C-alpha positions as CSV (number, residue, x, y, z in Angstrom):
1,X,98.7,104.0,88.8
2,X,97.4,107.3,87.9
3,X,97.3,110.1,90.2
4,X,94.4,111.7,91.3
5,X,93.5,115.0,92.9
6,X,91.5,114.9,96.4
7,X,90.5,117.6,98.8
8,X,90.4,117.1,102.4
9,X,87.1,118.6,101.7
10,X,85.1,120.0,98.9
11,X,82.3,122.8,99.7
12,X,81.7,123.1,96.1
13,X,80.4,119.7,96.1
14,X,77.6,120.5,98.4
15,X,77.2,124.3,97.5
16,X,76.8,123.9,93.7
17,X,73.4,121.7,93.9
18,X,71.7,124.3,96.3
19,X,73.1,127.7,94.4
20,X,69.5,128.7,93.7
21,X,68.7,128.2,97.3
22,X,71.8,129.7,98.4
23,X,70.9,132.8,96.2
24,X,67.4,133.3,97.2
25,X,68.6,133.5,100.8
26,X,70.7,136.5,100.1
27,X,68.2,138.0,98.1
28,X,65.9,137.9,100.8
29,X,68.0,139.6,103.4
30,X,69.0,142.2,100.8
31,X,65.4,142.9,100.1
32,X,64.6,143.5,103.9
33,X,67.7,145.6,104.4
34,X,67.6,144.6,108.0
35,X,70.4,142.4,108.5
36,X,70.8,142.2,112.7
37,X,68.4,140.2,114.8
38,X,65.6,139.9,112.5
39,X,63.1,137.2,110.6
40,X,65.8,134.9,109.6
41,X,67.3,134.6,112.5
42,X,64.2,134.0,114.6
43,X,63.1,131.2,111.7
44,X,66.6,129.4,111.8
45,X,66.5,129.7,115.6
46,X,63.1,127.9,115.8
47,X,63.9,125.3,112.9
48,X,67.7,124.4,114.5
49,X,65.9,124.1,118.0
50,X,63.2,121.6,116.6
51,X,66.1,119.7,114.4
52,X,67.9,118.8,118.0
53,X,65.0,117.9,119.5
54,X,65.3,121.4,122.0
55,X,62.6,123.9,123.5
56,X,65.1,126.8,122.8
57,X,68.3,128.1,120.2
58,X,69.6,131.7,120.6
59,X,72.3,132.5,117.5
60,X,75.5,133.8,118.3
61,X,78.4,135.1,116.9
62,X,81.1,131.9,116.5
63,X,81.3,128.7,118.2
64,X,83.6,129.7,120.8
65,X,81.2,132.6,121.8
66,X,78.3,130.0,122.2
67,X,80.4,127.9,124.5
68,X,81.3,131.1,126.6
69,X,77.8,132.7,126.9
70,X,76.6,129.1,128.0
71,X,79.2,129.5,131.1
72,X,78.7,132.8,131.8
73,X,75.0,132.3,131.8
74,X,75.3,129.5,133.9
75,X,77.8,131.6,136.4
76,X,80.8,130.3,136.1
77,X,83.6,132.4,136.8
78,X,86.5,133.6,139.2
79,X,87.8,130.4,141.6
80,X,85.5,128.0,139.3
81,X,87.2,124.5,137.7
82,X,85.8,123.2,134.8
83,X,86.8,119.8,133.2
84,X,87.3,119.3,130.2
85,X,89.4,117.2,128.1
86,X,92.7,117.8,127.2
87,X,92.6,116.6,123.5
88,X,89.8,119.1,122.2
89,X,90.7,121.9,120.2
90,X,91.7,125.0,121.9
91,X,88.3,126.8,122.0
92,X,87.0,124.5,124.5
93,X,89.4,125.7,127.1
94,X,89.3,129.2,125.9
95,X,85.6,129.7,126.6
96,X,86.3,128.8,130.1
97,X,89.5,130.9,130.7
98,X,87.4,133.7,129.4
99,X,84.9,133.7,132.1
100,X,88.0,133.4,134.4
101,X,87.4,130.0,135.5
102,X,90.3,127.1,135.5
103,X,89.9,124.7,133.1
104,X,91.0,121.6,134.2
105,X,92.2,118.8,131.8
106,X,91.3,115.3,131.4
107,X,92.7,112.2,129.2
108,X,90.3,110.8,127.4
109,X,89.8,107.0,126.2
110,X,92.2,106.1,123.9
111,X,89.6,103.7,122.2
112,X,86.8,106.9,121.8
113,X,89.3,109.9,122.0
114,X,87.0,111.2,124.4
115,X,86.1,112.3,127.8
116,X,84.6,109.4,130.3
117,X,82.9,109.2,134.0
118,X,86.0,107.2,135.2
119,X,88.4,110.0,133.8
120,X,86.5,112.6,135.4
121,X,86.1,111.5,138.3
122,X,89.5,111.6,139.0
123,X,89.7,115.2,138.3
124,X,86.8,116.6,140.6
125,X,87.8,118.9,143.6
126,X,86.1,121.4,145.8
127,X,86.0,123.7,143.2
128,X,84.7,122.2,140.3
129,X,81.6,123.4,139.0
130,X,81.2,121.7,135.6
131,X,82.3,119.5,133.0
132,X,82.4,120.3,129.5
133,X,81.7,117.5,127.2
134,X,83.1,117.7,123.8
135,X,81.6,115.6,121.2
136,X,85.0,115.4,119.1
137,X,85.0,114.4,115.6
138,X,81.2,114.4,115.4
139,X,81.0,111.4,118.2
140,X,78.5,112.0,121.4
141,X,80.7,110.6,124.8
142,X,79.0,108.1,127.3
143,X,76.2,110.6,128.1
144,X,74.7,108.1,130.6
145,X,77.6,107.9,132.8
146,X,78.7,111.6,132.4
147,X,74.9,112.7,133.5
148,X,75.1,110.4,136.3
149,X,78.8,111.7,137.9
150,X,77.5,115.4,137.3
151,X,74.3,114.1,139.2
152,X,75.9,113.1,142.2
153,X,78.5,115.4,142.8
154,X,76.1,118.7,141.9
155,X,78.0,119.6,138.8
156,X,77.0,121.8,135.4
157,X,76.8,119.7,132.4
158,X,77.9,121.6,129.2
159,X,78.3,120.2,125.7
160,X,80.7,121.4,123.0
161,X,78.8,120.1,120.1
162,X,81.0,122.1,117.4
163,X,81.5,118.9,115.3
164,X,78.0,116.7,116.6
165,X,75.8,118.9,114.4
166,X,72.5,115.9,114.3
167,X,75.2,113.3,116.4
168,X,72.9,111.0,118.4
169,X,73.4,108.6,121.7
170,X,70.3,106.5,122.0
171,X,68.1,108.2,120.0
172,X,68.7,111.9,121.7
173,X,70.5,114.3,119.8
174,X,73.7,115.9,120.9
175,X,73.5,119.3,122.5
176,X,70.4,118.4,124.5
177,X,71.7,116.1,127.5
178,X,73.4,119.3,129.7
179,X,72.4,122.9,130.6
180,X,73.1,123.7,126.9
181,X,74.7,123.0,124.0
182,X,77.2,125.0,122.0
183,X,77.3,124.7,118.2
184,X,79.8,126.4,116.0
185,X,78.7,126.9,111.9
186,X,82.1,127.8,110.7
187,X,82.0,126.8,107.2
188,X,83.7,123.6,107.4
189,X,81.2,121.9,109.9
190,X,78.6,119.7,109.0
191,X,76.4,122.7,108.9
192,X,78.4,125.6,108.0
193,X,77.5,128.9,107.0
194,X,79.5,131.3,104.9
195,X,81.1,132.8,107.5
196,X,81.5,132.2,111.2
197,X,78.4,131.6,113.0
198,X,77.1,129.8,116.2
199,X,74.2,129.1,118.4
200,X,73.1,127.6,121.9
201,X,70.8,125.0,122.4
202,X,69.1,124.2,125.4
203,X,65.9,123.4,127.1
204,X,66.4,126.3,129.9
205,X,64.7,129.3,128.8
206,X,66.5,131.0,131.3
207,X,69.7,129.9,130.3
208,X,68.6,131.1,126.8
209,X,67.1,134.3,127.9
210,X,70.4,135.0,129.6
211,X,72.8,134.0,126.6
212,X,70.4,136.0,124.7
213,X,71.0,138.9,126.7
214,X,74.4,138.7,127.3
215,X,75.4,138.1,123.7
216,X,73.5,141.6,123.1
217,X,75.5,143.9,125.4
218,X,73.6,142.4,128.2
219,X,70.6,144.2,127.2
220,X,66.9,142.9,126.9
221,X,65.6,146.5,125.9
222,X,67.5,148.9,124.5
223,X,69.9,151.1,126.3
224,X,68.9,149.2,129.4
225,X,72.0,147.0,130.5
226,X,71.2,144.4,133.3
227,X,74.7,142.4,132.8
228,X,77.9,143.5,131.7
229,X,77.5,141.8,127.8
230,X,79.2,141.3,124.5
231,X,78.5,141.9,121.2
232,X,77.8,138.3,119.5
233,X,74.7,138.1,117.6
234,X,74.1,135.8,114.7
235,X,73.8,137.9,111.4
236,X,71.1,137.7,108.8
237,X,73.0,136.5,106.2
238,X,74.3,133.6,107.7
239,X,70.9,132.7,109.3
240,X,69.5,132.9,105.9
241,X,72.1,130.2,104.7
242,X,71.6,128.3,107.8
243,X,68.1,127.9,106.8
244,X,68.9,126.9,103.5
245,X,71.4,124.4,104.1
246,X,69.4,122.7,107.3
247,X,66.9,120.5,105.1
248,X,69.9,118.9,103.2
249,X,71.7,118.2,106.7
250,X,70.4,114.6,107.5
251,X,71.3,113.6,103.6
252,X,74.6,115.1,103.8
253,X,74.9,113.2,107.2
254,X,73.7,110.0,105.7
255,X,76.6,110.4,102.9
256,X,79.0,110.7,105.6
257,X,78.3,107.8,107.5
258,X,78.2,105.6,104.4
259,X,81.7,107.2,103.2
260,X,82.9,105.9,107.2
261,X,81.2,102.9,106.8
262,X,83.4,102.1,103.8
263,X,86.6,103.4,105.1
264,X,86.0,101.5,108.2
265,X,85.3,98.0,106.5
266,X,87.9,98.6,103.8
267,X,91.0,100.0,105.7
268,X,93.2,96.4,106.6
269,X,96.5,98.0,107.1
270,X,97.7,97.0,110.3
271,X,99.8,100.4,110.7
272,X,96.7,102.2,111.0
273,X,94.4,102.3,113.9
274,X,90.5,103.0,114.2
275,X,88.5,104.6,117.0
276,X,85.9,102.3,118.3
277,X,82.8,102.1,115.9
278,X,80.0,104.7,117.1
279,X,76.6,103.9,115.6
280,X,75.6,107.9,116.3
281,X,78.9,109.6,114.7
282,X,78.4,112.2,112.0
283,X,81.9,112.1,111.0
284,X,82.8,115.6,110.7
285,X,86.4,114.3,111.0
286,X,87.3,111.0,110.1
287,X,90.5,110.1,111.7
288,X,93.1,107.3,111.5
289,X,96.0,106.9,113.9
290,X,99.3,105.5,113.1
291,X,102.9,105.9,114.6
292,X,104.5,107.0,111.3
293,X,102.1,109.5,110.9
294,X,104.0,112.2,109.1
295,X,105.5,109.6,106.8
296,X,101.9,108.6,106.1
297,X,100.8,112.2,105.6
298,X,103.7,112.8,103.2
299,X,102.9,109.5,101.0
300,X,99.2,110.6,100.8
301,X,100.0,113.7,99.6
302,X,102.4,113.0,97.1
303,X,99.6,110.8,95.3
304,X,97.2,113.7,95.9
305,X,95.2,112.9,98.2
306,X,95.1,116.1,101.0
307,X,94.6,115.3,104.6
308,X,94.8,117.3,108.0
309,X,96.1,116.8,111.2
310,X,93.6,116.9,114.4
311,X,95.5,118.2,116.6
312,X,99.3,118.4,116.7
313,X,99.8,120.1,120.0
314,X,97.7,119.2,122.8
315,X,96.3,122.0,124.9
316,X,98.5,121.6,128.1
317,X,101.8,121.8,125.7
318,X,100.5,124.9,124.5
319,X,102.3,128.2,125.1
320,X,99.4,129.6,126.2
321,X,98.3,127.6,128.9
322,X,101.9,127.3,130.6
323,X,100.7,129.0,133.4
324,X,98.8,125.5,134.2
325,X,102.2,124.0,135.1
326,X,101.4,120.9,132.9
327,X,104.6,119.0,131.2
328,X,104.6,116.6,128.8
329,X,103.9,113.0,130.0
330,X,100.8,114.6,131.9
331,X,98.4,113.5,129.4
332,X,99.6,110.4,127.6
333,X,96.6,109.4,125.7
334,X,96.1,113.0,124.2
335,X,99.9,113.6,123.5
336,X,99.5,109.9,121.6
337,X,96.7,111.2,120.1
338,X,98.0,114.4,118.8
339,X,101.3,112.6,117.6
340,X,99.4,109.7,115.5
341,X,96.4,111.4,114.5
342,X,95.9,112.1,110.6
343,X,92.4,113.2,109.2
344,X,91.7,112.0,105.7
345,X,89.0,113.4,103.2
346,X,85.5,112.7,104.1
347,X,83.0,115.0,102.5
348,X,79.4,114.8,100.7
349,X,79.6,114.1,96.7
350,X,82.9,112.1,97.1
351,X,82.6,109.5,94.6
352,X,83.2,105.6,94.8
353,X,86.4,106.3,92.6
354,X,87.8,108.9,94.9
355,X,87.1,106.7,97.9
356,X,88.6,103.8,96.4
357,X,91.8,105.7,95.5
358,X,91.6,106.6,99.3
359,X,91.4,103.2,100.4
360,X,94.1,101.5,98.2
361,X,96.7,104.4,99.2
362,X,96.3,103.6,102.7
363,X,96.4,99.8,102.7
364,X,99.6,100.1,100.2
365,X,101.4,102.5,103.0
């Protein structure tokens, strides 16, 4: 069998066809010589808010800052608890820690890898202030049940939408169900900048105003500081690049969904498990699960198929969170996901030959 070289993700497949647009975006910023809080930022914020179906968008420095600033703007801090999935990337928990609150981990559903209303309900205490929902892999959580849970217990609902640009649940886009959604535009995201960038999307103008002020040194007027803020703003270059990319996002998502559908129908190896189908998923990551994960990864790498693992060490077993007192076995679903997950190549521009090659390799394992 001819060995192909298939990267995990190929940015050039999306960048090359639109290089003239990216060059033009760069040139606009250079000609204006205005690099922070200018026209490009304002244009992108409006365009992305409209895309998400929200009334407000505030550009920030990165996805972690987006979550941290949402929590700060909502008044969450010392002594508060925030529920968060045990199997998310550590940034979700870090945002909670950075505001002085305690991340309380919730084991996910093994069929979706997402937090559930039932799982979250078991962890609510008199200190719980919010639930942070993570739309992992581009999949949207069961929002009806989670919103009802938050209403019943008077909790705030925050969405980590770092991997779910354009994902939807019953016709409504991710990031618009809670008080706000925090987005990352890290270069590898479905909508990626050419460096670090992020945004907060919300329908609450007060949250938006506080996020903007907090990210601007706590200031709404130069040299007047109402809050103890930070420096986290979306720069003009990244805003311009994101504005150039945004009109292409739906077409890229359609390609991702088509590739994912081919994978879902074509993977027949009984050693490989897939998550439950989600029609609103945007497939930032296509995970497969295998009890022989490490052997599968090595086998695919030998065939030129590059893969990643998301995420090999769950939060409760990270040294950074040893103080929470969790031990192995406390979150069995998260641990099983961490030990068996493998992310296979899926990106816009992937050819039928490449997809077929990956499928054939998976089924031969």
